[in-house]
C-alpha positions in Angstrom: -17.8 23.8 14.5 -14.4 24.9 15.6 -11.2 24.2 13.8 -10.2 21.7 16.4 -13.2 19.4 15.8 -11.9 16.1 14.5 -13.0 14.1 11.5 -14.5 10.7 12.3 -12.9 8.0 10.0 -13.7 4.4 9.4 -12.1 1.8 9.6 -9.9 1.5 12.6 -7.1 1.8 11.9 -7.7 3.9 8.8 -5.5 3.6 5.7 -2.1 5.3 6.0 -2.8 7.4 2.9 -5.9 8.8 4.4 -4.2 9.6 7.7 -1.3 11.3 5.9 -3.7 13.5 3.8 -5.7 14.6 6.8 -2.7 15.4 9.0 -0.9 17.2 6.2 -4.0 19.4 5.8 -3.8 20.2 9.5 -6.9 18.2 10.4 -7.3 16.0 13.5 -9.2 12.7 13.3 -10.6 9.8 15.4 -11.2 6.3 14.1 -14.2 4.1 14.7 -14.3 0.3 14.2 -17.9 -0.5 13.3 -21.5 0.6 13.7 -21.6 -0.8 17.3 -18.8 1.6 18.2 -20.8 4.4 16.6 -23.9 3.6 18.7 -21.8 3.8 21.9 -20.5 7.2 21.1 -21.9 10.0 23.2 -23.4 13.2 21.8 -21.1 15.5 23.8 -18.4 15.6 21.2 -18.6 17.7 18.0 -17.2 16.5 14.7 -16.2 18.2 11.5 -17.7 15.3 9.6 -16.9 11.7 8.7 -14.8 10.0 6.0 -15.9 6.3 5.4 -13.7 3.9 3.4 -15.9 1.3 1.9 -12.9 -0.9 1.0 -13.4 -4.6 0.3 -16.6 -4.8 2.3 -18.9 -2.0 1.2 -21.9 -3.2 3.3 -19.9 -2.8 6.5 -19.0 0.7 5.7 -22.5 1.5 4.7 -23.7 0.1 8.1 -21.5 2.7 9.8 -23.0 5.4 7.6 -26.5 4.3 8.7 -25.4 4.4 12.4 -24.0 7.9 11.9 -27.2 9.1 10.3 -29.4 7.6 13.1 -27.6 9.3 15.9 -29.5 11.9 18.0 -27.0 14.4 16.7 -26.1 13.1 13.2 -22.5 13.4 12.1 -22.3 15.3 8.8 -21.1 16.0 6.2 -20.2 12.5 5.3 -17.9 11.5 2.5 -17.3 8.0 1.1 -14.1 6.6 -0.4 -15.3 4.0 -2.8 -13.5 1.8 -5.4 -14.7 1.9 -8.9 -16.0 -1.7 -8.9 -18.3 -0.8 -6.0 -20.0 2.3 -7.4 -23.1 0.2 -7.9 -23.3 -0.3 -4.2 -24.2 3.4 -3.9 -27.3 3.2 -6.0 -30.5 4.4 -4.2 -28.4 5.1 -1.1 -27.7 8.7 -1.5 -29.4 9.5 1.8 -26.4 7.8 3.5 -23.7 10.2 2.3 -23.1 13.7 1.0 -20.3 13.1 -1.5 -18.0 10.3 -2.6 -14.4 10.1 -4.0 -12.9 7.2 -5.9 -10.3 5.2 -4.0 -7.4 5.1 -4.5 -7.7 8.9 -4.3 -5.5 11.8 -5.2 -4.7 13.7 -1.9 -5.4 17.1 -3.4 -8.8 16.0 -4.8 -9.8 14.6 -1.4 -8.8 17.8 0.4 -10.8 19.8 -2.2 -13.9 17.6 -1.7 -13.7 17.9 2.1 -13.3 21.7 1.9 -16.3 21.9 -0.4 -18.4 19.8 1.9 -17.5 22.0 4.9 -18.3 25.1 2.8 -21.7 23.6 1.9 -22.4 22.7 5.5 -21.5 26.3 6.6 -18.5 25.0 8.6 -15.0 26.5 8.7 -12.8 25.5 5.8 -9.8 24.4 7.8 -6.4 25.8 8.1 -5.0 28.3 5.6 -2.8 26.6 3.0 -0.7 27.6 0.0 -0.6 25.2 -3.0 1.5 25.6 -6.1 2.8 23.1 -8.6 2.7 20.1 -6.2 3.9 22.2 -3.2 1.6 22.4 -0.2 2.3 24.6 2.8 0.1 24.5 5.9 0.4 28.0 7.5 -1.0 26.9 10.8 1.1 23.8 11.5 4.3 24.8 9.6 4.1 21.6 7.6 5.3 21.3 4.0 4.9 18.7 1.4 5.7 18.2 -2.3 3.6 15.8 -4.3 2.2 14.7 -0.9 5.7 13.9 0.4 6.5 15.6 3.7 9.5 18.0 3.6 11.6 18.5 6.7 12.4 22.3 6.7 14.1 24.5 9.3 12.1 27.5 10.5 13.9 29.9 8.3 13.7 27.6 5.3 10.0 27.4 5.8 9.7 31.2 6.2 11.6 31.9 3.0 9.6 29.3 1.0 6.4 30.7 2.4 7.2 34.2 1.5 8.2 33.3 -2.1 5.2 31.1 -2.6 2.9 33.9 -1.4 4.2 36.0 -4.3 4.4 33.7 -7.3 6.0 35.2 -10.4 7.6 38.2 -8.6 11.3 38.7 -8.5 13.0 39.7 -5.2 16.5 40.9 -4.6 18.6 39.2 -2.0 18.5 42.4 0.1 14.7 42.5 -0.1 14.4 38.8 1.0 16.8 39.5 3.9 14.7 42.4 5.2 11.3 40.7 4.6 12.1 37.2 5.8 14.9 37.6 8.3 13.9 41.1 9.4 15.5 44.5 9.4 17.6 43.7 12.5 19.4 40.9 10.8 23.0 41.7 9.8 23.8 38.7 7.8 25.0 39.0 4.2 23.3 38.1 0.9 25.1 34.7 1.0 22.6 33.7 3.7 19.8 33.8 1.1 21.8 31.9 -1.4 22.5 29.1 1.1 18.9 28.8 2.1 17.7 28.7 -1.6 20.3 26.0 -2.3 19.0 23.9 0.6 15.4 24.4 -0.4 16.0 23.3 -3.9 17.7 20.2 -2.6 14.8 19.4 -0.4 12.2 20.0 -3.1 14.0 17.5 -5.2 15.3 17.6 -8.7 11.8 17.5 -10.3 10.7 20.6 -8.4 13.9 22.5 -7.7 12.9 24.8 -10.6 10.1 26.2 -8.6 12.7 28.7 -7.3 14.6 30.3 -10.2 17.6 32.6 -10.3 17.1 35.8 -12.2 20.6 36.8 -13.2 21.9 40.0 -11.6 18.6 40.5 -9.7 17.6 37.8 -7.3 15.1 35.0 -7.1 11.6 34.2 -8.3 9.1 31.5 -7.2 7.0 29.9 -10.0 6.4 31.4 -13.4 6.0 35.0 -14.2 2.8 36.2 -16.0 5.0 36.7 -19.1 5.8 32.9 -19.1 9.5 33.3 -18.7 
């Protein structure tokens, strides 16, 4: 499958949390309303897989799973989002799904499970991302989020944060950051770096502002050094 193949999701419309998680990971998706809609789908489209929310009516979601498995070209892998009280509904039905995740879910757990399913299926693993201490950067879509909360960054704010996050624990001088992020042709002063760091800290929020630390008389560091200081 190509990276542009969408995930099929049920129900229609899907929960907002699921949509946000998929879109922040750079994935496209298309919703289906019931098993009848599945039976009407053609086989000319390719899918990355399917995410089925069992919700309050597990049997309805499982009916969609059956319809997906019965297609001439089955849609797989298939992941279920199931509430704890409905785990019993999965007994003796493991032929209908490839993995499941408890709902409500943690976005990073769901992303990890989807990546693992794609890896098992031999599909591509999706867009390249950087994750560190609650921060997630999608390197293909230029989206950023902290604790699953989207962050609105300018282009250069994103580029600076990306560069720092790609080298956790390392200290960079302002001059090095100017040359590596802004480019050798940039004639701005070191204050440019200070201004962008201050804006990034504000957008990361008080709880995560410490991801970017100031190393006195040297420059800036992202994350913890391997010495723990």
